[in-house]
N, C-alpha and C positions, 0 to 999 in steps of 0.2 A: 502493500501500498504507499504510496507518494501521498506526502502530510505535506501541505504548505506552512513555515514555520513564520508565524506573524505575531506583535506584542503579547494578545492574549487569550489568540484563537490558532490551534494546530486544523489546518482545512485539508481536508480528507479529500484529495483529487483519484480517487479511484474512477469518481464520472465527472463529465465534465460540470461547473460549477458557472454558475449565473450572475456578473457583477453587474448591478445598475446602477447607470447613469444619472447624475443628480446634476446637473450645470447650474452656478451661481452666477450666470453672465448673462449681459444685454444682448451677445454678439455671438454666441453658438449656431454653427450652419445651422444645425433644423432645431431647434426651441430655446435659440437667446430670447432671455427674458420671463420665459413661461413662470422659472419657478424662483426668480431674483427675491431676494427679501429672506429672512432666516424662517418666516413665518411658512411663507409658500416653498420653502426646500424641504422644513420638518413634515408637511405634508405630504412632497410628494416620496422623503424617504420612507414613510409607513406606507404609503399605497404601492412603493416598489415589493416591500416586504410581503405586502397581502399576496401581493402576486406570483411571489416563489423568489426574490431575489437571496442570495447568498450572502453576496458582499456590496457593499454600499461604496461608490469612488464620487467624491467630491472634488468638485472642480473652480476655483473661482477666475481660471483668466483662459478665453478661448484660442483653441492654436488650430483654427481652421486658416484655411491657404487664403496668407494676404492681412493675419491678423497682425496688432500691435502689442509691445508687450503692456502690460498694468501695473504702475507702482505698486511697491511690494505692501509700501500701507493699505493700497485699497483692497488688495488682496488677503490679506489677512481680518481688516475688515468685511468680507464679503463671508470666508475662510469659518471661522473660529467659531463663529456664535452658530453655526449651523452645525458645526463639529462635534461640538459639546450635547448636542442637541441628540445628536445621531448615537453618539456614544453611548446613550443609554438602552440604545432598543434591540441590545442583544446579537448582534451579529458583527462582523469584523467588517470596520472602515479604514478604507483607505485614501488618502489625499493627492490627487493628481495636481502634480505643480514643479514646477523646473527649479525654485526659488529657492536657497538654503537657509534662507532666515525661516520661508512659510514650514518650510518640512522642520525644522528645529522647534517651532514654535507647535505644529501641530504634534510632532512626535512626546515634548512636554504636555500637553491634553491627554495623551494615552491612545493618539490614533496607531492601528494597526500596521498598515502599509503605506509606504511613500512609492508611487506611479510619477514616475519622470519620462515623458516624451523625449527629451534627450540626452537619454544615457546616462547619468549622472556625471553630466562634462562640466557644467557651470562650478566655475571655483567654490570651495566649501559646501559641496555638496555631496559627494562621495563621504568626506570625513562627518557632515550632520547625519548620515543614517549610519555608516563606521563605530561611531561613537552609540551608536543606541545597541545594546545587551539581543534585542531577537525581532525588533520590528522585519515584516515582508517587504520586500523590494521588490520593482516590476521595472526593466530596464528595456529601454523601448531604441529603437534603431528611428534615427532620421536624417536624409541627408540636406544639411542644408537647416534653413529657421524658416519659423511658420511663416515669416513676410515674403519673401522669396523662393519658398522651396520648390515650386510647383511650377518654377520660368520655365527651366533645362535639365529635369532630371539623365542622370547619364548612370549605366554601371556594365561592365562587361560581363558579369553574369550574376545578378540583383539577388538570386539564392546564396550564392558565394559568398557576395560583398556584405548584405547581412550577417553570413555567419562570425563572417572575421571580425564582420566588429563587434559582435554580440558574445566572441569568444574572447577579445580582449577585454572586453568590459566585466567578463566572470574575472578573468583571470587579477586582472586590478585590482575587484573587491575583495577575491578571496584572499588575498597576498596581504590585503590588511587584516586578516582575520574575520571575516564574516564568512558565515557557512554558507554553502551552496543550498540547503535544508529551506534558506530566506529569498530565494532568487526566483523569480519568473522571468520570461522576457516577451517579448513585443516582438515580432520582425516589422512591427509601422507602418499600416494599409495606410496609402493615403499621403504621408508622409514624404516627399521627395518625391514620389513615385509618380508614372504614367499607369495607365489603366490595365498595360498591358504589364507592367512589371509586379503592381500587384495580384492580378489573376494570375502569374507565375510564381507566385510565394504561395497561392494558395493551391495550387496545383502538387506545387514540390515543398511543399508546410515539412512534411515529416523528415523530409532531410535537417532541416533544422533538430530535431531530436536529438539531432546524432549528439551536441552539446548536454546534454545528460542533466536538464534543467527543466520544468512545465514551460508549456507556452500558451501564453494569453491572444487572444483572435479579436479585431476592433473591429466588425465589419458595418455593425448599424449603420443606415440612411448613409452610406459614403458614397461619395459622385461617381467613384464607379462603378456601383451598381446603376444609379442614373443613368452612365453610358452604356450599359450592354441590356436596359429595359426602356429609356426612353422616356423614366419616370420621374420626374421633379421629386422633391426631398420630403414632401408630405406623403408622398403615395407607394414611398418605397419601403413598404414594412414586410410582403411577401420577399422581397429580395433580400430582405435583410435578415430575417427567418431561413429562409432557404442558404444563404452565405454563412451564418452559425452553425449548422448544422453539415454545411463542408468540410468549416474546420474542424468542430466535434468530429467528424470521421476522419479526419486527414490530422489528430492527434492534439488538437489545441484543448487544455484543462479547466480553461477559464475563458466564456466569450463574454466582453463589453459590450450592453446592450441596452437603448432607451426602451425597449418592448419586452418587458422582460415576461408579462402573462402568456404573449404567443410563445416566446423562446423556450418559456418553460412547458407549455402543453405540447411542444412539435418534439421535444426532446424526450418526451416522456411517451408520445408513439413511438419514436425509434428505441428507447430502451423494451415496449412489452415489443415489437420486430426483433429485439437481437440484436441490432445495428450498433450500440452502445452498452458499457458493464453499466450492472441495475445500479450500482453505490445507493447511497443514502441519500432521501428526501433532507431538506431543510429542516432546520431545528432537533433531527436525532442527535441523540449522544456521540456517533463516528462520525457527521456530519463537520461540528465546526465542535473539537475539543476546549474546551476552556483549559488555559495552562496557566491560570495567576493560581 
């Protein structure tokens, strides 16, 4: 059994887990402003849990293509009040940030996971998580930065290049004493990649399992799904669920999604058909074991 070690929980990854997205931003590509403000964000957290989310992922800065950075103080003001409330809901809570200051403040409050689209490359980020005894860490690959990452993405071999980058980040973290059991990897769908790059990563995703660390897949509502279906972002539910199932079939352990209920239902059907391990449902002692 693979268990992802995080601050308060050991998360059983014997079957794919669903990470519900909580964007506290006015400008996210698919739901900007819908859950801005602490009360609305916490209502959304509770709804995601009712729908079957195993993990909550809270973000206070949009990383959509072309987005501008948010000042540290503003991101902290958005994230910390929601994090305080989410930490009382009985599930692992992730904070989606690239800023060391936000990482440290979130970890000081008790956040379980740091999810960094920049792979802990910002000065001080690696130190922030390495100093923590047990927080979970998600390392993502991104070519360039959100402001310009989609202008001219290029790879010799996208899967090999992404694998090489992630292997280097694993080696750097473990050299600092971070246990591999604390790590997950995200190939970074849509982050400095063309439509063809993204679907090649999906088709060859199992090659990344050779790195020996669980994978997180974030296909939900992405523009590549719009490119192949012709659907605008608000009409990509079916495509998002299909991509999540494809990622799970290709070995992803965590599915980061907006549409939790639909993804959970689809996974249940696939489990009943024997296409995925049975695992355990959220809320059981084996799904998310407290390590406090």
